[in-house]
Backbone bond lengths (Angstrom), bond angles and torsions (degrees), N, CA, C in turn:
res aa  C-N    CA-C-N  psi(-1)  N-CA   C-N-CA  omega(-1)  CA-C   N-CA-C  phi
1 M - - - 1.390 - - 1.531 110.54 -
2 K 1.358 113.28 136.00 1.413 119.46 -174.20 1.548 108.69 -87.19
3 R 1.141 116.42 136.77 1.460 123.14 178.53 1.568 111.66 -90.82
4 I 1.318 117.33 135.23 1.486 125.28 179.40 1.442 110.56 -84.03
5 N 1.333 115.17 127.05 1.417 118.95 176.62 1.492 106.70 -89.47
6 R 1.358 117.50 113.39 1.442 123.25 -178.40 1.490 114.81 -73.10
7 N 1.295 118.45 -14.07 1.425 121.01 179.77 1.549 111.86 -99.24
8 H 1.342 114.22 14.90 1.478 118.09 -179.48 1.496 106.24 -70.55
9 P 1.393 116.63 140.07 1.488 117.96 -175.92 1.482 115.65 -68.57
10 I 1.355 123.94 -16.75 1.442 125.57 -179.50 1.524 109.19 -86.42
11 L 1.373 121.26 -32.33 1.406 122.26 -177.34 1.564 106.74 -83.42
12 P 1.345 115.37 147.70 1.519 116.05 179.22 1.544 106.18 -74.45
13 A 1.290 107.79 154.68 1.492 114.97 177.20 1.421 109.75 -82.28
14 F 1.367 118.43 126.75 1.491 123.56 175.06 1.502 110.44 -91.96
15 R 1.248 119.40 79.75 1.460 117.69 179.01 1.520 109.64 -129.47
16 G 1.254 113.79 151.33 1.455 122.67 178.58 1.535 110.11 69.28
17 S 1.412 118.71 -151.38 1.383 121.99 -171.82 1.539 113.78 -87.06
18 G 1.364 114.68 -14.48 1.484 116.28 -177.16 1.469 108.90 -142.23
19 S 1.327 116.47 175.86 1.436 123.52 177.40 1.562 108.19 -74.18
20 A 1.308 113.64 159.13 1.453 120.79 -179.89 1.544 110.31 -64.88
21 G 1.350 119.47 125.77 1.447 120.87 176.37 1.522 115.26 82.75
22 R 1.335 117.39 0.69 1.434 121.98 -178.47 1.515 107.56 -119.50
23 A 1.468 109.66 158.03 1.473 114.27 177.73 1.625 107.91 -77.57
24 P 1.233 115.89 158.88 1.441 119.13 174.95 1.497 109.39 -52.82
25 R 1.328 119.76 151.27 1.471 124.76 -177.24 1.489 111.73 -62.48
26 S 1.296 122.01 -33.33 1.475 123.38 -176.01 1.564 108.24 -70.17
27 S 1.321 117.67 -37.84 1.475 116.39 -176.72 1.544 112.66 -77.52
28 R 1.343 118.42 -22.23 1.428 122.64 173.91 1.542 108.27 -68.73
29 G 1.330 119.19 -40.24 1.406 122.76 176.18 1.546 114.33 -63.54
30 Q 1.354 114.28 -40.64 1.392 119.44 -178.88 1.590 109.99 -66.65
31 A 1.290 114.76 -41.11 1.473 121.86 177.02 1.561 108.78 -57.61
32 Y 1.303 115.87 -45.24 1.479 120.84 -176.43 1.538 107.27 -65.52
33 V 1.326 120.29 -44.76 1.475 123.33 -176.70 1.566 107.28 -65.37
34 I 1.281 118.28 -42.39 1.464 118.90 -179.26 1.537 111.45 -66.19
35 E 1.352 114.55 -40.93 1.454 119.03 173.87 1.547 113.97 -57.50
36 M 1.338 114.45 -43.88 1.471 120.44 -178.23 1.553 111.70 -65.66
37 F 1.327 113.50 -41.96 1.506 118.83 175.70 1.532 111.31 -60.07
38 T 1.273 115.75 -43.78 1.478 123.74 178.65 1.533 109.35 -58.60
39 V 1.314 117.68 -47.65 1.497 122.02 179.85 1.494 110.36 -66.22
40 I 1.345 116.86 -43.69 1.470 118.28 179.31 1.524 112.28 -63.10
41 I 1.276 117.96 -46.30 1.557 123.49 179.18 1.471 107.54 -61.82
42 T 1.280 122.35 -43.71 1.500 125.32 179.67 1.530 108.09 -59.85
43 A 1.339 115.85 -51.01 1.502 121.57 -179.88 1.522 110.08 -57.34
44 L 1.379 119.35 -42.42 1.398 121.30 -176.99 1.543 110.62 -69.18
45 V 1.303 118.11 -35.27 1.435 122.93 -177.98 1.572 105.02 -65.96
46 I 1.368 116.64 -48.89 1.479 122.24 -179.30 1.561 108.30 -61.08
47 L 1.248 119.04 -42.91 1.438 121.31 -179.79 1.529 112.38 -65.57
48 G 1.315 116.11 -42.22 1.504 118.28 178.75 1.510 112.32 -66.29
49 A 1.318 118.10 -39.76 1.439 122.42 174.86 1.470 112.61 -59.85
50 S 1.327 115.14 -41.38 1.500 122.85 -179.09 1.556 108.60 -63.93
51 V 1.298 115.38 -47.57 1.457 121.64 -179.06 1.557 112.04 -57.62
52 M 1.362 110.47 -48.41 1.477 118.82 179.18 1.534 112.60 -60.08
53 L 1.279 117.01 -42.98 1.440 122.66 -178.41 1.522 109.46 -68.46
54 L 1.331 117.25 -41.83 1.426 119.70 179.68 1.543 109.65 -66.70
55 G 1.309 117.77 -40.73 1.437 120.22 176.94 1.555 112.96 -58.77
56 S 1.348 116.88 -40.80 1.449 120.64 -177.09 1.502 108.54 -70.60
57 V 1.305 117.23 -38.90 1.524 120.51 178.19 1.535 109.23 -62.67
58 N 1.366 118.48 -43.74 1.383 120.37 -178.07 1.555 112.16 -67.14
59 T 1.338 116.89 -38.02 1.452 120.71 178.19 1.567 108.99 -66.19
60 Y 1.338 117.81 -40.78 1.440 118.34 175.97 1.518 113.00 -59.60
61 R 1.309 113.45 -43.92 1.533 117.74 -177.82 1.491 108.37 -67.54
62 L 1.308 119.90 -41.17 1.466 119.44 178.95 1.520 112.04 -60.71
63 N 1.341 117.60 -42.87 1.451 122.17 179.53 1.511 109.58 -64.55
64 T 1.340 117.74 -41.03 1.430 122.42 178.88 1.572 110.65 -64.32
65 D 1.313 116.66 -41.40 1.464 119.91 178.29 1.548 112.00 -63.59
66 R 1.328 114.19 -46.40 1.489 121.81 177.58 1.545 109.71 -54.58
67 T 1.384 115.51 -47.98 1.456 117.68 -177.37 1.482 112.33 -63.74
68 M 1.334 116.16 -43.34 1.432 119.47 179.20 1.484 112.74 -64.07
69 L 1.340 122.21 -37.39 1.421 125.57 176.15 1.540 110.69 -64.03
70 A 1.355 114.20 -42.98 1.474 115.78 -178.96 1.537 111.81 -68.13
71 A 1.395 116.84 -35.06 1.439 117.98 174.19 1.532 112.94 -62.37
72 Q 1.333 114.51 -43.49 1.454 119.60 179.86 1.528 111.62 -64.04
73 D 1.345 118.26 -40.64 1.418 120.38 177.95 1.513 110.85 -64.21
74 A 1.393 115.63 -41.52 1.468 115.96 179.04 1.499 112.89 -67.24
75 A 1.283 121.95 -35.13 1.494 124.64 175.84 1.514 108.41 -62.92
76 N 1.329 116.07 -44.17 1.484 121.07 -178.63 1.585 108.97 -63.38
77 A 1.328 114.45 -42.57 1.521 117.44 -179.06 1.548 108.56 -63.93
78 L 1.325 119.20 -39.53 1.418 123.07 -178.62 1.511 111.51 -64.23
79 M 1.270 117.45 -44.29 1.516 119.81 -170.25 1.492 112.23 -98.26
80 L 1.343 120.33 -15.36 1.466 118.07 -174.67 1.497 113.48 -111.34
81 T 1.383 117.41 -7.72 1.440 121.65 -179.42 1.522 109.85 -127.30
82 S 1.377 111.73 158.99 1.507 115.47 177.58 1.573 108.85 -92.58
83 G 1.288 116.02 -2.07 1.465 119.80 179.70 1.491 111.03 95.44
84 S 1.286 116.71 179.51 1.435 119.79 179.48 1.563 109.74 -138.14
85 P 1.242 117.32 123.74 1.446 131.35 -6.93 1.522 109.45 -62.16
86 S 1.342 115.62 159.88 1.473 120.85 -176.32 1.513 113.85 -61.94
87 D 1.367 117.26 -23.38 1.419 119.81 178.91 1.568 110.80 -106.49
88 W 1.276 119.70 32.70 1.398 123.48 -174.16 1.513 114.43 -55.38
89 E 1.308 118.28 -25.41 1.458 120.77 -179.97 1.542 113.87 -62.75
90 Q 1.374 114.69 -18.22 1.457 120.13 176.69 1.501 111.38 -74.97
91 D 1.292 118.16 -31.47 1.496 123.28 174.91 1.460 110.89 -143.36
92 P 1.374 116.95 84.11 1.457 123.51 -174.17 1.480 113.88 -58.70
93 S 1.318 118.29 -24.82 1.500 120.64 179.93 1.529 110.89 -71.61
94 N 1.328 118.57 -13.70 1.465 122.09 -178.74 1.487 117.61 -101.94
95 V 1.331 114.06 6.76 1.522 121.72 -176.21 1.530 110.42 -71.24
96 S 1.294 117.03 137.14 1.504 119.51 171.00 1.506 111.95 -113.09
97 V 1.339 119.90 -25.39 1.439 125.85 175.54 1.496 106.97 -137.72
98 V 1.382 112.27 122.32 1.497 120.51 177.21 1.462 112.79 -80.29
99 G 1.302 122.05 123.72 1.432 126.68 173.55 1.512 109.80 -138.62
100 L 1.317 120.20 138.55 1.435 123.45 -179.90 1.520 115.20 -103.84
101 A 1.287 118.67 4.13 1.448 123.70 -170.03 1.553 109.10 -86.12
102 N 1.260 113.78 141.64 1.495 122.91 166.36 1.545 102.54 -121.42
103 G 1.269 117.39 58.86 1.467 123.07 -170.61 1.517 105.85 117.72
104 R 1.310 114.48 164.69 1.506 118.52 -178.52 1.549 111.20 -62.32
105 N 1.310 114.26 118.39 1.543 123.45 177.61 1.505 111.29 61.27
106 V 1.309 118.24 21.87 1.506 120.35 174.88 1.517 107.14 -107.13
107 V 1.307 116.11 118.79 1.464 122.21 -175.42 1.522 111.02 -82.71
108 D 1.376 116.10 122.33 1.414 123.21 177.90 1.583 109.16 -85.65
109 P 1.373 116.35 118.13 1.478 117.15 -177.51 1.478 115.09 -62.77
110 A 1.329 117.61 -31.35 1.450 122.66 179.07 1.537 111.54 -65.71
111 K 1.279 116.82 -41.07 1.507 123.85 175.72 1.511 108.43 -64.56
112 L 1.298 114.22 -42.16 1.478 118.14 -176.22 1.490 110.05 -64.61
113 A 1.329 116.69 -42.46 1.489 123.91 176.36 1.515 111.38 -62.50
114 A 1.297 118.90 -36.95 1.436 121.90 179.71 1.494 115.36 -80.93
115 L 1.325 119.10 -9.26 1.477 124.25 -173.89 1.552 108.93 -60.46
116 N 1.282 117.29 -44.31 1.466 121.65 -176.67 1.530 111.53 -62.23
117 Q 1.258 121.22 -17.71 1.480 125.46 -176.31 1.533 110.59 -92.51
118 T 1.367 115.72 8.08 1.444 120.72 177.22 1.514 108.58 -119.73
119 S 1.318 114.26 163.85 1.479 120.42 167.73 1.475 109.87 -91.34
120 Y 1.332 116.40 65.05 1.501 122.18 -170.73 1.469 114.32 -56.94
121 P 1.358 123.66 -36.37 1.459 118.73 177.66 1.514 114.33 -56.92
122 A 1.352 113.18 -42.13 1.537 117.80 -179.92 1.562 109.04 -70.27
123 L 1.300 118.68 -33.88 1.405 122.77 -178.59 1.604 111.54 -70.42
124 M 1.267 112.26 -26.14 1.471 118.49 -179.72 1.550 111.30 -95.69
125 G 1.290 117.56 2.54 1.499 121.15 179.74 1.524 111.66 80.07
126 L 1.349 119.07 19.13 1.475 121.38 -177.59 1.537 110.76 -119.44
127 E 1.337 115.72 37.40 1.455 117.17 -176.04 1.493 113.53 -70.18
128 R 1.325 120.01 -18.74 1.478 124.18 177.66 1.448 111.90 -80.45
129 F 1.293 122.07 -4.54 1.453 125.60 -169.06 1.507 111.48 -120.28
130 N 1.321 114.30 161.38 1.479 119.97 165.85 1.536 106.83 -85.25
131 V 1.300 115.50 129.51 1.513 120.12 -175.68 1.531 107.06 -127.74
132 S 1.323 109.48 134.84 1.484 118.86 176.37 1.545 109.51 -130.58
133 I 1.357 113.86 137.13 1.472 120.38 -179.59 1.515 108.25 -123.96
134 N 1.362 116.78 120.91 1.435 122.12 175.92 1.486 111.80 -121.07
135 I 1.257 118.02 140.43 1.458 119.32 168.72 1.525 109.24 -122.45
136 T 1.324 114.89 124.96 1.466 117.80 -179.70 1.534 108.71 -122.71
137 S 1.310 114.74 151.38 1.478 122.52 178.24 1.550 106.82 -137.41
138 E 1.289 116.68 123.62 1.497 120.88 178.41 1.538 111.89 50.45
139 G 1.366 117.71 38.99 1.428 119.05 176.75 1.537 112.80 87.89
140 N 1.274 121.64 -10.52 1.475 124.66 -177.55 1.474 108.18 -99.97
141 V 1.349 116.69 134.68 1.456 120.89 173.87 1.497 111.25 -78.54
142 I 1.316 116.75 119.24 1.473 121.88 -177.36 1.533 108.27 -92.91
143 Y 1.317 115.95 -34.66 1.467 119.39 -175.18 1.523 106.86 -151.01
144 Q 1.314 115.04 141.05 1.482 122.26 175.50 1.492 110.53 -151.80
145 T 1.279 114.22 135.59 1.487 120.70 177.11 1.578 108.29 -153.11
146 G 1.285 112.93 156.72 1.481 118.53 171.19 1.530 110.70 95.80
147 L 1.376 112.50 178.48 1.401 121.75 -176.74 1.546 110.34 -124.44
148 V 1.335 115.44 153.19 1.448 119.98 174.78 1.584 104.35 -130.50
149 S 1.289 116.36 131.93 1.494 119.60 175.99 1.519 111.92 -92.91
150 N 1.288 116.09 165.91 1.424 122.69 176.26 1.498 112.25 -84.46
151 D 1.282 116.18 44.10 1.484 123.08 -175.94 1.549 107.76 -80.24
152 N 1.341 112.90 159.79 1.404 117.81 174.80 1.535 114.35 -71.52
153 D 1.340 116.37 -26.07 1.469 120.36 -176.01 1.547 105.24 -105.88
154 I 1.339 116.79 99.26 1.457 119.71 173.44 1.486 106.37 -122.54
155 F 1.325 115.42 129.12 1.482 121.80 -177.61 1.558 106.34 -112.30
156 I 1.231 115.39 132.56 1.482 122.01 -174.25 1.542 104.49 -123.14
157 I 1.299 114.27 121.93 1.533 119.20 176.33 1.496 107.56 -119.14
158 D 1.256 116.73 121.92 1.455 122.05 179.03 1.574 108.76 -107.81
159 R 1.340 115.44 132.42 1.468 120.25 175.02 1.526 108.85 -124.61
160 T 1.222 115.16 129.93 1.506 120.07 171.52 1.458 111.18 -77.24
161 C 1.352 116.51 130.68 1.482 120.41 -178.58 1.519 109.34 -144.55
162 V 1.269 119.24 -178.67 1.434 126.27 173.75 1.569 110.35 -132.88
163 L 1.312 115.33 145.70 1.465 121.46 173.31 1.546 108.62 -75.53
164 M 1.335 116.65 164.39 1.387 119.95 -179.53 1.573 114.98 -56.24
165 N 1.379 113.92 -28.87 1.423 116.37 179.71 1.597 112.56 -83.41
166 G 1.270 115.15 4.61 1.477 120.17 176.59 1.570 114.62 91.66
167 T 1.381 116.15 3.25 1.451 118.53 174.64 1.485 112.22 -74.65
168 P 1.319 117.30 129.39 1.468 120.32 179.81 1.539 109.92 -68.66
169 C 1.304 112.39 148.76 1.543 117.73 -178.51 1.514 108.22 -152.67
170 T 1.291 114.85 172.12 1.519 122.60 176.22 1.501 107.46 -127.78
171 L 1.337 113.38 131.24 1.424 119.87 168.98 1.484 109.95 -98.25
172 R 1.315 117.42 123.36 1.457 122.18 178.16 1.554 110.07 -113.11
173 L 1.375 115.26 117.91 1.434 119.95 173.83 1.476 108.77 -103.45
174 V 1.284 119.80 123.74 1.480 125.24 -178.16 1.502 106.34 -115.50
175 V 1.295 118.61 123.22 1.421 125.50 177.75 1.510 110.18 -122.12
176 S 1.344 115.58 125.74 1.451 120.71 -177.63 1.533 112.13 -139.94
177 G 1.289 113.27 165.03 1.547 118.96 179.77 1.463 110.69 75.89
178 G 1.347 112.42 -160.62 1.453 116.73 177.52 1.488 108.32 115.65
């Protein structure tokens, strides 16, 4: 068996508590543990921030989708139903569902005139929002009521309709805010 010469210039000298030119073994392990904790904590912070951001984006999208569906339902109720009771324009204080139709997509002028005497946003399920209703025919505004805010989320629903005299018109429901 060949004996190793520890004083050989190529082999490191094994003297003292550590190798020549290196930190002691215990401080190398501590540095590794500290480095690992730093990496893990950084990764957890990034992961947590990503989850929070994704959650807020999903919440915003869900609220936007709900608002859009509520606006579409309100526009459908206005143009496809006569309301409840069907003669609500006779006593607007007794209305439970607002509808402007005197037939499918036919606007009843009496119901239109009585609309301002109701709290129509609440009756349409849009009480949290600014609601505007416009009816135009051939570029002329026939009816306009409500408010629109300068909010980032503005939903515009257009429905093609006709007046009782057969003139084509467009109902525009604008929902904003919330």
